[in-house]
N, CA, C, O and the ligand as a Tripos MOL2 file, in Angstrom:
@<TRIPOS>MOLECULE
protein
  317   315    80     0     0
PROTEIN
NO_CHARGES

@<TRIPOS>ATOM
      1 N          38.6180   23.8750  -11.0410 N.3       1 MET1
      2 CA         37.3590   23.8790  -10.2830 C.3       1 MET1
      3 C          36.7080   22.5090  -10.3980 C.2       1 MET1
      4 O          36.3770   22.0650  -11.4970 O.2       1 MET1
      5 N          36.5330   21.8690   -9.3150 N.am      2 SER2
      6 CA         35.9830   20.5230   -9.3540 C.3       2 SER2
      7 C          34.4640   20.5460   -9.2110 C.2       2 SER2
      8 O          33.7770   19.7180   -9.8100 O.2       2 SER2
      9 N          33.9500   21.4520   -8.4530 N.am      3 GLY3
     10 CA         32.5050   21.4880   -8.2670 C.3       3 GLY3
     11 C          32.0380   20.4200   -7.2940 C.2       3 GLY3
     12 O          30.8380   20.2400   -7.0870 O.2       3 GLY3
     13 N          32.9680   19.7290   -6.7120 N.am      4 ALA4
     14 CA         32.5850   18.6960   -5.7520 C.3       4 ALA4
     15 C          32.0100   19.3450   -4.5030 C.2       4 ALA4
     16 O          32.4190   20.4290   -4.0890 O.2       4 ALA4
     17 N          31.0810   18.6670   -3.9380 N.am      5 ILE5
     18 CA         30.4240   19.2110   -2.7480 C.3       5 ILE5
     19 C          31.3230   19.0650   -1.5290 C.2       5 ILE5
     20 O          31.2430   19.8500   -0.5840 O.2       5 ILE5
     21 N          32.1800   18.0480   -1.5640 N.am      6 GLY6
     22 CA         33.1080   17.8620   -0.4490 C.3       6 GLY6
     23 C          32.8540   16.5530    0.2670 C.2       6 GLY6
     24 O          31.8700   15.8610    0.0100 O.2       6 GLY6
     25 N          33.7610   16.2300    1.1690 N.am      7 PRO7
     26 CA         33.6370   14.9780    1.9200 C.3       7 PRO7
     27 C          32.3810   15.0010    2.7900 C.2       7 PRO7
     28 O          31.9430   16.0530    3.2560 O.2       7 PRO7
     29 N          31.8350   13.8470    2.9860 N.am      8 GLY8
     30 CA         30.6440   13.7710    3.8270 C.3       8 GLY8
     31 C          29.3840   13.6440    3.0000 C.2       8 GLY8
     32 O          28.3430   13.2220    3.5020 O.2       8 GLY8
     33 N          29.4770   14.0070    1.7400 N.am      9 SER9
     34 CA         28.2850   13.9140    0.8960 C.3       9 SER9
     35 C          28.1820   12.5470    0.2450 C.2       9 SER9
     36 O          27.1930   12.2310   -0.4170 O.2       9 SER9
     37 N          29.2020   11.7520    0.4390 N.am     10 GLU10
     38 CA         29.1730   10.4200   -0.1600 C.3      10 GLU10
     39 C          28.0630    9.5760    0.4450 C.2      10 GLU10
     40 O          27.8710    9.5740    1.6610 O.2      10 GLU10
     41 N          27.3540    8.8800   -0.3780 N.am     11 GLY11
     42 CA         26.2690    8.0460    0.1080 C.3      11 GLY11
     43 C          25.0130    8.8490    0.3590 C.2      11 GLY11
     44 O          23.9780    8.2980    0.7360 O.2      11 GLY11
     45 N          25.1010   10.1420    0.1530 N.am     12 MET12
     46 CA         23.9240   10.9820    0.3620 C.3      12 MET12
     47 C          23.5010   11.5080   -0.9980 C.2      12 MET12
     48 O          24.1550   12.3850   -1.5630 O.2      12 MET12
     49 N          22.4380   10.9870   -1.5090 N.am     13 ASN13
     50 CA         21.9810   11.3930   -2.8250 C.3      13 ASN13
     51 C          21.2020   12.6940   -2.7230 C.2      13 ASN13
     52 O          20.1090   12.7400   -2.1590 O.2      13 ASN13
     53 N          21.7820   13.7470   -3.2770 N.am     14 LEU14
     54 CA         21.1440   15.0600   -3.1550 C.3      14 LEU14
     55 C          19.8090   15.1290   -3.8880 C.2      14 LEU14
     56 O          18.9880   16.0080   -3.6270 O.2      14 LEU14
     57 N          19.6080   14.2030   -4.7970 N.am     15 GLU15
     58 CA         18.3280   14.1990   -5.5020 C.3      15 GLU15
     59 C          17.1800   13.8710   -4.5650 C.2      15 GLU15
     60 O          16.0170   14.1530   -4.8530 O.2      15 GLU15
     61 N          17.5290   13.2720   -3.4460 N.am     16 HIS16
     62 CA         16.4800   12.8850   -2.4990 C.3      16 HIS16
     63 C          16.3300   13.8900   -1.3710 C.2      16 HIS16
     64 O          15.4700   13.7470   -0.5020 O.2      16 HIS16
     65 N          17.1760   14.9050   -1.3970 N.am     17 ILE17
     66 CA         17.1230   15.9000   -0.3300 C.3      17 ILE17
     67 C          16.1210   16.9960   -0.6740 C.2      17 ILE17
     68 O          16.1970   17.6390   -1.7210 O.2      17 ILE17
     69 N          15.2130   17.1770    0.2180 N.am     18 LYS18
     70 CA         14.2120   18.2290    0.0450 C.3      18 LYS18
     71 C          14.2940   19.1790    1.2350 C.2      18 LYS18
     72 O          14.8130   18.8280    2.2940 O.2      18 LYS18
     73 N          13.7760   20.3770    1.0410 N.am     19 THR19
     74 CA         13.7030   21.3170    2.1460 C.3      19 THR19
     75 C          12.2480   21.4360    2.5800 C.2      19 THR19
     76 O          11.3600   21.7370    1.7820 O.2      19 THR19
     77 N          12.0330   21.1950    3.8500 N.am     20 CYS20
     78 CA         10.6800   21.2650    4.3790 C.3      20 CYS20
     79 C          10.1610   22.6930    4.2330 C.2      20 CYS20
     80 O          10.8230   23.6430    4.6520 O.2      20 CYS20
     81 N           8.9910   22.8420    3.6470 N.am     21 VAL21
     82 CA          8.4560   24.1820    3.4080 C.3      21 VAL21
     83 C           8.0100   24.8440    4.7040 C.2      21 VAL21
     84 O           7.8090   26.0580    4.7500 O.2      21 VAL21
     85 N           7.8570   24.0500    5.7500 N.am     22 ARG22
     86 CA          7.4040   24.6380    7.0070 C.3      22 ARG22
     87 C           8.5640   25.0190    7.9180 C.2      22 ARG22
     88 O           8.6760   26.1690    8.3440 O.2      22 ARG22
     89 N           9.4230   24.0550    8.2140 N.am     23 CYS23
     90 CA         10.4860   24.3330    9.1840 C.3      23 CYS23
     91 C          11.8230   24.5840    8.5130 C.2      23 CYS23
     92 O          12.7860   24.9540    9.1860 O.2      23 CYS23
     93 N          11.9080   24.3940    7.2040 N.am     24 GLY24
     94 CA         13.1370   24.6920    6.4880 C.3      24 GLY24
     95 C          14.2130   23.6400    6.6520 C.2      24 GLY24
     96 O          15.3390   23.8220    6.1890 O.2      24 GLY24
     97 N          13.8830   22.5660    7.2910 N.am     25 LEU25
     98 CA         14.8440   21.4920    7.5100 C.3      25 LEU25
     99 C          15.1100   20.7460    6.2090 C.2      25 LEU25
    100 O          14.1990   20.4660    5.4300 O.2      25 LEU25
    101 N          16.3820   20.4330    5.9990 N.am     26 ARG26
    102 CA         16.6990   19.6150    4.8320 C.3      26 ARG26
    103 C          16.6130   18.1570    5.2530 C.2      26 ARG26
    104 O          17.1560   17.7540    6.2820 O.2      26 ARG26
    105 N          15.9350   17.3970    4.4540 N.am     27 TYR27
    106 CA         15.7060   16.0140    4.8300 C.3      27 TYR27
    107 C          15.6630   15.1400    3.6000 C.2      27 TYR27
    108 O          15.5070   15.6170    2.4760 O.2      27 TYR27
    109 N          15.8040   13.8500    3.8350 N.am     28 ASP28
    110 CA         15.6560   12.8640    2.7670 C.3      28 ASP28
    111 C          14.1770   12.5200    2.6890 C.2      28 ASP28
    112 O          13.6140   11.9260    3.6080 O.2      28 ASP28
    113 N          13.5610   12.9000    1.5840 N.am     29 TRP29
    114 CA         12.1010   12.7550    1.5060 C.3      29 TRP29
    115 C          11.6490   11.3090    1.6460 C.2      29 TRP29
    116 O          10.5150   11.0420    2.0420 O.2      29 TRP29
    117 N          12.5410   10.3780    1.3200 N.am     30 ARG30
    118 CA         12.1520    8.9730    1.4560 C.3      30 ARG30
    119 C          11.9620    8.5910    2.9160 C.2      30 ARG30
    120 O          11.2890    7.6130    3.2430 O.2      30 ARG30
    121 N          12.5820    9.4010    3.7970 N.am     31 ARG31
    122 CA         12.4580    9.1070    5.2290 C.3      31 ARG31
    123 C          11.3840    9.9560    5.8990 C.2      31 ARG31
    124 O          11.1400    9.8220    7.0980 O.2      31 ARG31
    125 N          10.7610   10.8060    5.1470 N.am     32 SER32
    126 CA          9.7360   11.6580    5.7350 C.3      32 SER32
    127 C           8.6040   10.8220    6.2880 C.2      32 SER32
    128 O           8.2040    9.8250    5.6870 O.2      32 SER32
    129 N           8.0970   11.2230    7.4170 N.am     33 SER33
    130 CA          6.9680   10.4880    8.0060 C.3      33 SER33
    131 C           5.6480   11.0410    7.5020 C.2      33 SER33
    132 O           4.5770   10.5660    7.8780 O.2      33 SER33
    133 N           5.7390   12.0580    6.6420 N.am     34 SER34
    134 CA          4.5140   12.5690    6.0530 C.3      34 SER34
    135 C           3.9780   11.5440    5.0630 C.2      34 SER34
    136 O           4.7180   11.0500    4.2120 O.2      34 SER34
    137 N           2.7220   11.2320    5.1690 N.am     35 ASP35
    138 CA          2.1640   10.1700    4.3380 C.3      35 ASP35
    139 C           1.9950   10.5800    2.8810 C.2      35 ASP35
    140 O           2.3750    9.8420    1.9730 O.2      35 ASP35
    141 N           1.4360   11.7370    2.6690 N.am     36 SER36
    142 CA          1.0580   12.1250    1.3100 C.3      36 SER36
    143 C           1.9490   13.1950    0.7120 C.2      36 SER36
    144 O           1.9920   13.3680   -0.5060 O.2      36 SER36
    145 N           2.6620   13.9140    1.5680 N.am     37 LEU37
    146 CA          3.4530   15.0360    1.0730 C.3      37 LEU37
    147 C           4.9100   14.8940    1.4790 C.2      37 LEU37
    148 O           5.5210   15.8170    2.0200 O.2      37 LEU37
    149 N           5.4470   13.7210    1.2060 N.am     38 LYS38
    150 CA          6.8300   13.4440    1.5560 C.3      38 LYS38
    151 C           7.7870   14.4560    0.9190 C.2      38 LYS38
    152 O           8.8280   14.7960    1.4810 O.2      38 LYS38
    153 N           7.4060   14.9210   -0.2570 N.am     39 MET39
    154 CA          8.2790   15.8190   -1.0080 C.3      39 MET39
    155 C           8.1740   17.2520   -0.5070 C.2      39 MET39
    156 O           8.9420   18.1170   -0.9280 O.2      39 MET39
    157 N           7.2420   17.5010    0.3770 N.am     40 THR40
    158 CA          6.9830   18.8660    0.8090 C.3      40 THR40
    159 C           7.3280   19.0940    2.2740 C.2      40 THR40
    160 O           7.8900   20.1280    2.6350 O.2      40 THR40
    161 N           6.9920   18.1380    3.1000 N.am     41 TYR41
    162 CA          7.2210   18.2940    4.5370 C.3      41 TYR41
    163 C           8.1410   17.2020    5.0550 C.2      41 TYR41
    164 O           8.1360   16.0710    4.5680 O.2      41 TYR41
    165 N           8.9410   17.5750    6.0690 N.am     42 CYS42
    166 CA          9.9130   16.6320    6.6200 C.3      42 CYS42
    167 C           9.2130   15.5620    7.4440 C.2      42 CYS42
    168 O           9.7360   14.4590    7.6090 O.2      42 CYS42
    169 N           8.0520   15.8790    7.9540 N.am     43 SER43
    170 CA          7.3590   14.9110    8.7950 C.3      43 SER43
    171 C           5.8640   15.1910    8.7830 C.2      43 SER43
    172 O           5.4120   16.2360    8.3150 O.2      43 SER43
    173 N           5.1160   14.2410    9.3040 N.am     44 HIS44
    174 CA          3.6660   14.4460    9.3430 C.3      44 HIS44
    175 C           3.3190   15.5710   10.3120 C.2      44 HIS44
    176 O           2.2550   16.1810   10.2070 O.2      44 HIS44
    177 N           4.2090   15.8410   11.2440 N.am     45 LEU45
    178 CA          3.9460   16.9190   12.1970 C.3      45 LEU45
    179 C           3.9390   18.2660   11.4840 C.2      45 LEU45
    180 O           3.0760   19.1060   11.7410 O.2      45 LEU45
    181 N           4.9000   18.4680   10.5900 N.am     46 CYS46
    182 CA          4.9480   19.7230    9.8410 C.3      46 CYS46
    183 C           3.7850   19.7830    8.8680 C.2      46 CYS46
    184 O           3.1930   20.8440    8.6710 O.2      46 CYS46
    185 N           3.4600   18.6740    8.2720 N.am     47 GLU47
    186 CA          2.3240   18.6270    7.3560 C.3      47 GLU47
    187 C           1.0420   19.0190    8.0810 C.2      47 GLU47
    188 O           0.2730   19.8550    7.6070 O.2      47 GLU47
    189 N           0.8300   18.4060    9.2260 N.am     48 ALA48
    190 CA         -0.3860   18.6780    9.9890 C.3      48 ALA48
    191 C          -0.3900   20.1110   10.5100 C.2      48 ALA48
    192 O          -1.4290   20.7720   10.5230 O.2      48 ALA48
    193 N           0.7760   20.5830   10.9370 N.am     49 ALA49
    194 CA          0.8500   21.9230   11.5030 C.3      49 ALA49
    195 C           0.6120   22.9790   10.4310 C.2      49 ALA49
    196 O           0.0020   24.0160   10.6920 O.2      49 ALA49
    197 N           1.0910   22.7100    9.2400 N.am     50 ASP50
    198 CA          0.9650   23.6930    8.1690 C.3      50 ASP50
    199 C          -0.4300   23.6950    7.5660 C.2      50 ASP50
    200 O          -0.9820   24.7500    7.2520 O.2      50 ASP50
    201 N          -0.9840   22.5210    7.4100 N.am     51 LEU51
    202 CA         -2.2930   22.4210    6.7670 C.3      51 LEU51
    203 C          -3.4340   22.5050    7.7710 C.2      51 LEU51
    204 O          -4.5640   22.8430    7.4200 O.2      51 LEU51
    205 N          -3.1220   22.1950    9.0200 N.am     52 GLY52
    206 CA         -4.1840   22.1330   10.0140 C.3      52 GLY52
    207 C          -4.8090   20.7470   10.0510 C.2      52 GLY52
    208 O          -5.6410   20.4350   10.9030 O.2      52 GLY52
    209 N          -4.3840   19.9360    9.1070 N.am     53 PHE53
    210 CA         -4.8610   18.5580    9.0370 C.3      53 PHE53
    211 C          -3.9200   17.8150    8.1100 C.2      53 PHE53
    212 O          -3.0870   18.4270    7.4420 O.2      53 PHE53
    213 N          -4.0480   16.5220    8.0670 N.am     54 THR54
    214 CA         -3.2500   15.7600    7.1210 C.3      54 THR54
    215 C          -4.1330   15.3170    5.9700 C.2      54 THR54
    216 O          -5.3410   15.1410    6.1290 O.2      54 THR54
    217 N          -3.5310   15.1440    4.8350 N.am     55 LEU55
    218 CA         -4.3110   14.6960    3.6790 C.3      55 LEU55
    219 C          -4.9400   13.3470    3.9530 C.2      55 LEU55
    220 O          -6.0440   13.0540    3.4930 O.2      55 LEU55
    221 N          -4.2290   12.5340    4.7040 N.am     56 GLU56
    222 CA         -4.7700   11.2270    5.0350 C.3      56 GLU56
    223 C          -6.0710   11.3710    5.8100 C.2      56 GLU56
    224 O          -7.0510   10.6680    5.5580 O.2      56 GLU56
    225 N          -6.0550   12.2990    6.7570 N.am     57 ALA57
    226 CA         -7.2550   12.5320    7.5550 C.3      57 ALA57
    227 C          -8.3750   13.0650    6.6720 C.2      57 ALA57
    228 O          -9.5440   12.7160    6.8330 O.2      57 ALA57
    229 N          -7.9830   13.9190    5.7380 N.am     58 LEU58
    230 CA         -8.9770   14.5040    4.8510 C.3      58 LEU58
    231 C          -9.5950   13.4380    3.9500 C.2      58 LEU58
    232 O         -10.8070   13.4130    3.7360 O.2      58 LEU58
    233 N          -8.7480   12.5650    3.4310 N.am     59 LEU59
    234 CA         -9.2270   11.5240    2.5230 C.3      59 LEU59
    235 C         -10.1750   10.5660    3.2300 C.2      59 LEU59
    236 O         -11.1090   10.0230    2.6400 O.2      59 LEU59
    237 N          -9.8980   10.3800    4.5190 N.am     60 HIS60
    238 CA        -10.7210    9.4300    5.2580 C.3      60 HIS60
    239 C         -11.9280   10.1000    5.9050 C.2      60 HIS60
    240 O         -12.8230    9.4370    6.4290 O.2      60 HIS60
    241 N         -11.9290   11.4190    5.8550 N.am     61 ALA61
    242 CA        -13.0540   12.1350    6.4540 C.3      61 ALA61
    243 C         -14.2910   11.9720    5.5800 C.2      61 ALA61
    244 O         -14.1890   11.8760    4.3560 O.2      61 ALA61
    245 N         -15.4290   11.9420    6.1990 N.am     62 ARG62
    246 CA        -16.6730   11.8070    5.4410 C.3      62 ARG62
    247 C         -17.4580   13.1110    5.5110 C.2      62 ARG62
    248 O         -17.4440   13.7930    6.5360 O.2      62 ARG62
    249 N         -18.1240   13.4500    4.4560 N.am     63 PRO63
    250 CA        -18.9480   14.6650    4.4610 C.3      63 PRO63
    251 C         -20.0850   14.5130    5.4560 C.2      63 PRO63
    252 O         -20.4760   13.4030    5.8170 O.2      63 PRO63
    253 N         -20.6050   15.6440    5.8880 N.am     64 LEU64
    254 CA        -21.7200   15.6100    6.8290 C.3      64 LEU64
    255 C         -22.9250   14.9360    6.1900 C.2      64 LEU64
    256 O         -23.2100   15.1310    5.0080 O.2      64 LEU64
    257 N         -23.6080   14.1620    6.9680 N.am     65 THR65
    258 CA        -24.8550   13.5870    6.4640 C.3      65 THR65
    259 C         -25.9160   14.6780    6.4820 C.2      65 THR65
    260 O         -25.7310   15.7130    7.1230 O.2      65 THR65
    261 N         -27.0130   14.4580    5.7930 N.am     66 SER66
    262 CA        -28.0530   15.4760    5.7170 C.3      66 SER66
    263 C         -28.6140   15.7620    7.1060 C.2      66 SER66
    264 O         -28.9610   16.9000    7.4190 O.2      66 SER66
    265 N         -28.7000   14.7490    7.9160 N.am     67 THR67
    266 CA        -29.2360   14.9450    9.2650 C.3      67 THR67
    267 C         -28.3340   15.8470   10.0750 C.2      67 THR67
    268 O         -28.8070   16.7270   10.7940 O.2      67 THR67
    269 N         -27.0130   15.6280    9.9590 N.am     68 GLU68
    270 CA        -26.0860   16.4480   10.7160 C.3      68 GLU68
    271 C         -26.1000   17.8880   10.2080 C.2      68 GLU68
    272 O         -25.9680   18.8270   10.9940 O.2      68 GLU68
    273 N         -26.2580   18.0610    8.9020 N.am     69 ALA69
    274 CA        -26.2970   19.3980    8.3260 C.3      69 ALA69
    275 C         -27.5320   20.1450    8.8030 C.2      69 ALA69
    276 O         -27.4600   21.3280    9.1350 O.2      69 ALA69
    277 N         -28.6580   19.4550    8.8370 N.am     70 GLU70
    278 CA        -29.8980   20.0830    9.2940 C.3      70 GLU70
    279 C         -29.8110   20.4660   10.7540 C.2      70 GLU70
    280 O         -30.2880   21.5230   11.1680 O.2      70 GLU70
    281 N         -29.1900   19.5850   11.5280 N.am     71 ALA71
    282 CA        -29.1100   19.8160   12.9680 C.3      71 ALA71
    283 C         -28.2750   21.0520   13.2760 C.2      71 ALA71
    284 O         -28.4730   21.6980   14.3050 O.2      71 ALA71
    285 N         -27.3340   21.3840   12.3800 N.am     72 SER72
    286 CA        -26.4560   22.5110   12.6520 C.3      72 SER72
    287 C         -27.1030   23.8360   12.2610 C.2      72 SER72
    288 O         -26.5900   24.9030   12.6000 O.2      72 SER72
    289 N         -28.2160   23.7730   11.5560 N.am     73 GLU73
    290 CA        -28.8810   25.0140   11.1460 C.3      73 GLU73
    291 C         -29.7620   25.5620   12.2670 C.2      73 GLU73
    292 O         -30.3500   24.7900   13.0250 O.2      73 GLU73
    293 N         -29.8560   26.8690   12.3760 N.am     74 PRO74
    294 CA        -30.7270   27.4950   13.3870 C.3      74 PRO74
    295 C         -32.1880   27.2270   13.0850 C.2      74 PRO74
    296 O         -32.5770   27.1020   11.9240 O.2      74 PRO74
    297 N         -32.9880   27.1410   14.1190 N.am     75 GLU75
    298 CA        -34.4020   26.8250   13.9130 C.3      75 GLU75
    299 C         -35.1650   28.0980   13.5700 C.2      75 GLU75
    300 O         -35.8270   28.6900   14.4230 O.2      75 GLU75
    301 N         -35.0660   28.4990   12.3350 N.am     76 THR76
    302 CA        -35.7120   29.7520   11.9190 C.3      76 THR76
    303 C         -37.2120   29.5700   11.7310 C.2      76 THR76
    304 O         -37.9760   30.5290   11.8370 O.2      76 THR76
    305 N         -37.6320   28.3350   11.4500 N.am     77 ALA77
    306 CA        -39.0450   28.0970   11.1530 C.3      77 ALA77
    307 C         -39.8760   28.0050   12.4410 C.2      77 ALA77
    308 O         -41.0960   28.1680   12.4250 O.2      77 ALA77
    309 N         -39.1910   27.7430   13.5370 N.am     78 ALA78
    310 CA        -39.9320   27.5770   14.7940 C.3      78 ALA78
    311 C         -40.4690   28.9250   15.2860 C.2      78 ALA78
    312 O         -39.7550   29.9270   15.3190 O.2      78 ALA78
    313 N         -41.6880   28.9160   15.6470 N.am     79 ILE79
    314 CA        -42.3050   30.1720   16.1440 C.3      79 ILE79
    315 C         -42.6050   30.0470   17.6320 C.2      79 ILE79
    316 O         -43.1200   30.9860   18.2390 O.2      79 ILE79
    317 ZN          9.4950   20.2740    8.7620 Zn       80 ZN80
@<TRIPOS>BOND
     1     1     2 1
     2     2     3 1
     3     3     4 2
     4     3     5 am
     5     5     6 1
     6     6     7 1
     7     7     8 2
     8     7     9 am
     9     9    10 1
    10    10    11 1
    11    11    12 2
    12    11    13 am
    13    13    14 1
    14    14    15 1
    15    15    16 2
    16    15    17 am
    17    17    18 1
    18    18    19 1
    19    19    20 2
    20    19    21 am
    21    21    22 1
    22    22    23 1
    23    23    24 2
    24    23    25 am
    25    25    26 1
    26    26    27 1
    27    27    28 2
    28    27    29 am
    29    29    30 1
    30    30    31 1
    31    31    32 2
    32    31    33 am
    33    33    34 1
    34    34    35 1
    35    35    36 2
    36    35    37 am
    37    37    38 1
    38    38    39 1
    39    39    40 2
    40    39    41 am
    41    41    42 1
    42    42    43 1
    43    43    44 2
    44    43    45 am
    45    45    46 1
    46    46    47 1
    47    47    48 2
    48    47    49 am
    49    49    50 1
    50    50    51 1
    51    51    52 2
    52    51    53 am
    53    53    54 1
    54    54    55 1
    55    55    56 2
    56    55    57 am
    57    57    58 1
    58    58    59 1
    59    59    60 2
    60    59    61 am
    61    61    62 1
    62    62    63 1
    63    63    64 2
    64    63    65 am
    65    65    66 1
    66    66    67 1
    67    67    68 2
    68    67    69 am
    69    69    70 1
    70    70    71 1
    71    71    72 2
    72    71    73 am
    73    73    74 1
    74    74    75 1
    75    75    76 2
    76    75    77 am
    77    77    78 1
    78    78    79 1
    79    79    80 2
    80    79    81 am
    81    81    82 1
    82    82    83 1
    83    83    84 2
    84    83    85 am
    85    85    86 1
    86    86    87 1
    87    87    88 2
    88    87    89 am
    89    89    90 1
    90    90    91 1
    91    91    92 2
    92    91    93 am
    93    93    94 1
    94    94    95 1
    95    95    96 2
    96    95    97 am
    97    97    98 1
    98    98    99 1
    99    99   100 2
   100    99   101 am
   101   101   102 1
   102   102   103 1
   103   103   104 2
   104   103   105 am
   105   105   106 1
   106   106   107 1
   107   107   108 2
   108   107   109 am
   109   109   110 1
   110   110   111 1
   111   111   112 2
   112   111   113 am
   113   113   114 1
   114   114   115 1
   115   115   116 2
   116   115   117 am
   117   117   118 1
   118   118   119 1
   119   119   120 2
   120   119   121 am
   121   121   122 1
   122   122   123 1
   123   123   124 2
   124   123   125 am
   125   125   126 1
   126   126   127 1
   127   127   128 2
   128   127   129 am
   129   129   130 1
   130   130   131 1
   131   131   132 2
   132   131   133 am
   133   133   134 1
   134   134   135 1
   135   135   136 2
   136   135   137 am
   137   137   138 1
   138   138   139 1
   139   139   140 2
   140   139   141 am
   141   141   142 1
   142   142   143 1
   143   143   144 2
   144   143   145 am
   145   145   146 1
   146   146   147 1
   147   147   148 2
   148   147   149 am
   149   149   150 1
   150   150   151 1
   151   151   152 2
   152   151   153 am
   153   153   154 1
   154   154   155 1
   155   155   156 2
   156   155   157 am
   157   157   158 1
   158   158   159 1
   159   159   160 2
   160   159   161 am
   161   161   162 1
   162   162   163 1
   163   163   164 2
   164   163   165 am
   165   165   166 1
   166   166   167 1
   167   167   168 2
   168   167   169 am
   169   169   170 1
   170   170   171 1
   171   171   172 2
   172   171   173 am
   173   173   174 1
   174   174   175 1
   175   175   176 2
   176   175   177 am
   177   177   178 1
   178   178   179 1
   179   179   180 2
   180   179   181 am
   181   181   182 1
   182   182   183 1
   183   183   184 2
   184   183   185 am
   185   185   186 1
   186   186   187 1
   187   187   188 2
   188   187   189 am
   189   189   190 1
   190   190   191 1
   191   191   192 2
   192   191   193 am
   193   193   194 1
   194   194   195 1
   195   195   196 2
   196   195   197 am
   197   197   198 1
   198   198   199 1
   199   199   200 2
   200   199   201 am
   201   201   202 1
   202   202   203 1
   203   203   204 2
   204   203   205 am
   205   205   206 1
   206   206   207 1
   207   207   208 2
   208   207   209 am
   209   209   210 1
   210   210   211 1
   211   211   212 2
   212   211   213 am
   213   213   214 1
   214   214   215 1
   215   215   216 2
   216   215   217 am
   217   217   218 1
   218   218   219 1
   219   219   220 2
   220   219   221 am
   221   221   222 1
   222   222   223 1
   223   223   224 2
   224   223   225 am
   225   225   226 1
   226   226   227 1
   227   227   228 2
   228   227   229 am
   229   229   230 1
   230   230   231 1
   231   231   232 2
   232   231   233 am
   233   233   234 1
   234   234   235 1
   235   235   236 2
   236   235   237 am
   237   237   238 1
   238   238   239 1
   239   239   240 2
   240   239   241 am
   241   241   242 1
   242   242   243 1
   243   243   244 2
   244   243   245 am
   245   245   246 1
   246   246   247 1
   247   247   248 2
   248   247   249 am
   249   249   250 1
   250   250   251 1
   251   251   252 2
   252   251   253 am
   253   253   254 1
   254   254   255 1
   255   255   256 2
   256   255   257 am
   257   257   258 1
   258   258   259 1
   259   259   260 2
   260   259   261 am
   261   261   262 1
   262   262   263 1
   263   263   264 2
   264   263   265 am
   265   265   266 1
   266   266   267 1
   267   267   268 2
   268   267   269 am
   269   269   270 1
   270   270   271 1
   271   271   272 2
   272   271   273 am
   273   273   274 1
   274   274   275 1
   275   275   276 2
   276   275   277 am
   277   277   278 1
   278   278   279 1
   279   279   280 2
   280   279   281 am
   281   281   282 1
   282   282   283 1
   283   283   284 2
   284   283   285 am
   285   285   286 1
   286   286   287 1
   287   287   288 2
   288   287   289 am
   289   289   290 1
   290   290   291 1
   291   291   292 2
   292   291   293 am
   293   293   294 1
   294   294   295 1
   295   295   296 2
   296   295   297 am
   297   297   298 1
   298   298   299 1
   299   299   300 2
   300   299   301 am
   301   301   302 1
   302   302   303 1
   303   303   304 2
   304   303   305 am
   305   305   306 1
   306   306   307 1
   307   307   308 2
   308   307   309 am
   309   309   310 1
   310   310   311 1
   311   311   312 2
   312   311   313 am
   313   313   314 1
   314   314   315 1
   315   315   316 2
@<TRIPOS>SUBSTRUCTURE
     1 MET1         2 RESIDUE 1 A MET
     2 SER2         6 RESIDUE 1 A SER
     3 GLY3        10 RESIDUE 1 A GLY
     4 ALA4        14 RESIDUE 1 A ALA
     5 ILE5        18 RESIDUE 1 A ILE
     6 GLY6        22 RESIDUE 1 A GLY
     7 PRO7        26 RESIDUE 1 A PRO
     8 GLY8        30 RESIDUE 1 A GLY
     9 SER9        34 RESIDUE 1 A SER
    10 GLU10       38 RESIDUE 1 A GLU
    11 GLY11       42 RESIDUE 1 A GLY
    12 MET12       46 RESIDUE 1 A MET
    13 ASN13       50 RESIDUE 1 A ASN
    14 LEU14       54 RESIDUE 1 A LEU
    15 GLU15       58 RESIDUE 1 A GLU
    16 HIS16       62 RESIDUE 1 A HIS
    17 ILE17       66 RESIDUE 1 A ILE
    18 LYS18       70 RESIDUE 1 A LYS
    19 THR19       74 RESIDUE 1 A THR
    20 CYS20       78 RESIDUE 1 A CYS
    21 VAL21       82 RESIDUE 1 A VAL
    22 ARG22       86 RESIDUE 1 A ARG
    23 CYS23       90 RESIDUE 1 A CYS
    24 GLY24       94 RESIDUE 1 A GLY
    25 LEU25       98 RESIDUE 1 A LEU
    26 ARG26      102 RESIDUE 1 A ARG
    27 TYR27      106 RESIDUE 1 A TYR
    28 ASP28      110 RESIDUE 1 A ASP
    29 TRP29      114 RESIDUE 1 A TRP
    30 ARG30      118 RESIDUE 1 A ARG
    31 ARG31      122 RESIDUE 1 A ARG
    32 SER32      126 RESIDUE 1 A SER
    33 SER33      130 RESIDUE 1 A SER
    34 SER34      134 RESIDUE 1 A SER
    35 ASP35      138 RESIDUE 1 A ASP
    36 SER36      142 RESIDUE 1 A SER
    37 LEU37      146 RESIDUE 1 A LEU
    38 LYS38      150 RESIDUE 1 A LYS
    39 MET39      154 RESIDUE 1 A MET
    40 THR40      158 RESIDUE 1 A THR
    41 TYR41      162 RESIDUE 1 A TYR
    42 CYS42      166 RESIDUE 1 A CYS
    43 SER43      170 RESIDUE 1 A SER
    44 HIS44      174 RESIDUE 1 A HIS
    45 LEU45      178 RESIDUE 1 A LEU
    46 CYS46      182 RESIDUE 1 A CYS
    47 GLU47      186 RESIDUE 1 A GLU
    48 ALA48      190 RESIDUE 1 A ALA
    49 ALA49      194 RESIDUE 1 A ALA
    50 ASP50      198 RESIDUE 1 A ASP
    51 LEU51      202 RESIDUE 1 A LEU
    52 GLY52      206 RESIDUE 1 A GLY
    53 PHE53      210 RESIDUE 1 A PHE
    54 THR54      214 RESIDUE 1 A THR
    55 LEU55      218 RESIDUE 1 A LEU
    56 GLU56      222 RESIDUE 1 A GLU
    57 ALA57      226 RESIDUE 1 A ALA
    58 LEU58      230 RESIDUE 1 A LEU
    59 LEU59      234 RESIDUE 1 A LEU
    60 HIS60      238 RESIDUE 1 A HIS
    61 ALA61      242 RESIDUE 1 A ALA
    62 ARG62      246 RESIDUE 1 A ARG
    63 PRO63      250 RESIDUE 1 A PRO
    64 LEU64      254 RESIDUE 1 A LEU
    65 THR65      258 RESIDUE 1 A THR
    66 SER66      262 RESIDUE 1 A SER
    67 THR67      266 RESIDUE 1 A THR
    68 GLU68      270 RESIDUE 1 A GLU
    69 ALA69      274 RESIDUE 1 A ALA
    70 GLU70      278 RESIDUE 1 A GLU
    71 ALA71      282 RESIDUE 1 A ALA
    72 SER72      286 RESIDUE 1 A SER
    73 GLU73      290 RESIDUE 1 A GLU
    74 PRO74      294 RESIDUE 1 A PRO
    75 GLU75      298 RESIDUE 1 A GLU
    76 THR76      302 RESIDUE 1 A THR
    77 ALA77      306 RESIDUE 1 A ALA
    78 ALA78      310 RESIDUE 1 A ALA
    79 ILE79      314 RESIDUE 1 A ILE
    80 ZN80       317 GROUP 0 **** ****
């Protein structure tokens, strides 16, 4: 029993092969276009589709300012 994977695996380091948690595709994580979750998603498309956003977008997003928060509240005090 050799345990060899077989021809075709040469030059392909299995340590770098990950399975996308969204689409199940096996990919080389170093080539993933996902910015922050290369080890989890095959591409930023799967990352965005699964999370509804990308971590990059989240990191760059800014919290609402107090004015924007107030504006979103119903005018309960108005009579
Ligand atoms: Zn994917």
